[in-house]
C-alpha positions in Angstrom: -32.6 86.5 -76.3 -29.3 85.6 -75.2 -28.7 82.1 -74.1 -29.7 81.9 -70.5 -28.3 79.2 -68.4 -30.6 76.4 -67.9 -31.2 75.8 -64.2 -31.6 72.1 -64.8 -28.2 71.8 -66.4 -26.6 73.8 -63.6 -28.1 71.5 -61.1 -27.0 68.4 -63.0 -23.3 69.4 -62.9 -22.9 69.3 -59.2 -24.9 66.2 -59.0 -22.6 64.5 -61.6 -19.6 65.8 -59.8 -21.0 64.5 -56.5 -21.7 61.1 -58.0 -18.1 60.9 -59.3 -16.7 61.8 -55.9 -18.9 59.2 -54.2 -17.8 56.6 -56.8 -14.2 57.4 -56.1 -14.7 57.5 -52.3 -16.4 54.1 -52.0 -13.4 52.0 -53.3 -11.1 53.9 -50.9 -13.4 53.2 -48.0 -13.6 49.6 -48.9 -9.8 49.4 -49.2 -9.4 51.2 -45.8 -11.8 48.8 -44.2 -10.0 45.8 -45.6 -6.7 47.1 -44.3 -8.2 47.7 -40.9 -9.6 44.2 -40.8 -6.2 42.8 -41.7 -4.5 44.9 -39.1 -7.0 43.6 -36.5 -6.3 40.0 -37.6 -2.6 40.6 -37.2 -3.1 42.1 -33.8 -5.4 39.2 -32.5 -3.1 36.4 -33.8 -0.3 34.6 -31.8 3.3 34.7 -32.9 5.5 31.7 -33.0 7.4 32.8 -29.9 4.2 33.2 -27.9 3.1 29.7 -29.0 6.4 28.2 -27.9 6.2 29.9 -24.5 2.6 28.8 -24.0 3.5 25.2 -24.8 6.5 25.3 -22.5 4.4 26.6 -19.6 1.8 24.0 -20.3 4.4 21.2 -20.3 5.9 22.5 -17.0 2.5 22.7 -15.3 1.7 19.1 -16.5 5.0 17.9 -15.1 4.4 19.6 -11.7 0.9 18.2 -11.5 2.2 14.7 -12.3 4.9 15.0 -9.7 2.4 16.1 -7.1 0.2 13.2 -7.8 3.1 10.7 -7.6 4.2 12.2 -4.3 0.7 12.0 -2.9 0.3 8.4 -4.1 3.6 7.5 -2.5 2.7 9.1 0.8 -0.7 7.3 0.8 1.0 4.0 0.1 3.5 4.4 2.9 0.8 5.5 5.2 -1.3 2.4 4.5 1.7 0.2 4.9 2.4 1.8 8.3 -1.2 1.3 9.3 -1.0 -2.4 8.2 2.2 -2.9 10.2 0.7 -1.3 13.3 -2.5 -3.4 13.1 -0.5 -6.6 12.7 1.8 -5.7 15.6 -1.2 -4.9 17.7 -3.0 -8.1 16.9 0.2 -10.1 17.5 0.8 -8.5 20.9 -2.8 -9.0 21.9 -2.5 -12.7 21.0 0.8 -13.1 22.9 -0.7 -11.3 26.0 -3.5 -13.9 26.1 -1.1 -16.8 25.7 1.3 -15.5 28.3 -1.4 -14.7 30.8 -2.6 -18.3 30.7 0.9 -19.9 30.8 1.3 -22.9 33.1 3.9 -21.9 35.6 5.0 -25.1 37.4 8.4 -26.5 38.3 7.5 -29.9 36.7 6.6 -28.3 33.3 9.1 -27.8 30.6 9.6 -24.6 28.6 11.3 -24.1 25.3 13.2 -20.8 25.7 16.5 -19.2 24.9 19.2 -19.0 27.5 22.9 -17.9 27.4 23.8 -21.0 29.5 21.9 -24.2 30.2 19.6 -23.4 33.1 19.0 -26.1 35.8 15.3 -25.5 35.9 14.9 -25.4 32.1 16.2 -28.5 30.3 15.1 -27.4 26.9 16.5 -23.8 27.2 19.6 -23.2 25.1 21.3 -20.6 22.9 19.4 -19.6 19.8 21.1 -18.0 16.8 19.2 -15.7 14.4 15.5 -15.4 15.1 14.4 -16.6 18.5 11.9 -19.4 19.2 9.7 -19.8 22.2 7.2 -22.6 23.3 5.4 -23.2 26.5 2.3 -24.8 28.0 -0.8 -22.6 28.2 -4.5 -23.2 29.1 -5.8 -22.1 25.8 -7.6 -24.3 23.2 -5.6 -25.5 20.2 -5.7 -27.8 17.2 -5.1 -31.5 17.8 -2.3 -32.9 15.6 -3.9 -36.3 15.6 -7.6 -35.7 14.9 -7.3 -32.3 13.3 -10.1 -30.9 15.4 -9.9 -28.1 17.9 -10.0 -29.7 21.3 -8.4 -29.7 24.7 -8.0 -27.0 27.3 -4.2 -27.2 27.4 -2.0 -26.5 24.4 1.6 -26.0 23.5 1.9 -22.4 22.4 5.0 -21.4 20.3 6.2 -18.6 18.1 8.9 -18.7 15.5 10.0 -17.3 12.1 9.5 -19.6 9.2 12.9 -20.0 7.5 12.0 -22.5 4.8 12.5 -21.8 1.1 8.8 -21.6 0.4 6.4 -18.8 0.0 5.8 -18.9 3.8 9.4 -18.0 4.5 10.3 -15.0 6.7 6.9 -14.9 8.3 5.9 -15.3 12.0 4.2 -18.6 12.9 2.2 -19.5 15.9 2.0 -23.0 17.2 -1.3 -23.9 19.0 -1.4 -27.6 19.6 -3.9 -29.2 21.9 -2.5 -31.7 24.3 -3.7 -34.2 27.0 -3.4 -32.5 30.4 -1.7 -35.4 32.2 0.9 -35.9 29.5 0.6 -39.7 29.8 -1.4 -40.3 26.6 -0.3 -43.2 24.4 -1.3 -41.2 21.3 1.6 -40.6 18.9 2.3 -38.5 15.8 3.1 -39.8 12.4 6.8 -39.8 13.3 6.2 -41.9 16.4 6.8 -39.2 19.0 4.4 -38.7 21.9 1.6 -36.1 21.3 2.0 -34.6 24.8 5.5 -33.2 24.6 6.9 -30.0 23.0 7.7 -30.8 19.4 8.6 -28.5 16.6 7.2 -30.0 13.4 9.2 -29.8 10.1 9.1 -26.5 8.3 6.1 -25.9 6.2 4.5 -29.3 7.1 0.8 -28.4 6.7 -1.5 -28.8 3.8 -4.5 -27.1 5.3 -4.0 -24.2 7.7 -7.4 -24.6 9.3 -6.7 -28.0 10.8 -3.0 -27.7 11.5 -1.4 -26.5 14.7 0.7 -24.0 12.9 -0.7 -20.8 11.5 0.7 -17.6 10.1 0.1 -14.9 12.6 2.3 -12.1 11.2 2.7 -12.2 7.4 4.9 -9.1 7.4 6.9 -10.0 10.6 10.3 -11.3 9.6 12.2 -10.7 12.8 11.5 -12.2 16.2 13.6 -11.7 19.3 12.8 -11.4 22.9 14.6 -10.5 26.2 14.0 -11.1 29.8 13.1 -8.3 32.2 14.3 -9.2 35.7 
């Protein structure tokens, strides 16, 4: 009998060919996948120009935020200073209103005021250069310069700007010194002057503000000037 083709051999040839094709195709698929992954990596990465632009934008935003914070802090600081100045001025005017309301207005009582010319009814009134000073009798309690205690219903009240070279310079002071009402006391100060007359003590004379007739009433008030409304 002639040699007949063996079905098993015929079936094995396509199988071998198929296996060879698959063996050739697998490396190509792997290479294609590797190239695709590299392309994806290249697409998802940032270039140097993009990094520079991003850093520049970040720096610009940081500078803008810093500038906004600095401006906000400056505005808040100025606002607080304005509030402090307003509160000090309000407290000062309230204290002056009380002192002026209880001022002793009599022809036989002296006043320490400023005047363009020497007034006949004010022997202590004269011209004042720079910051003004004022002193008068008022029925408010004050500190006694002799005993250091708060006593008396009549006091010499005065206002002036401290012009000494100390840390209290350029601040508004208030004088509140208790006196004897009749003005005929024999008590004297350390310098020998009577304790019942208007007397401006030396600049910065106190060692303890709580027992001294002078006190700082406006720490940020550096100018004091008044006018007369006729």
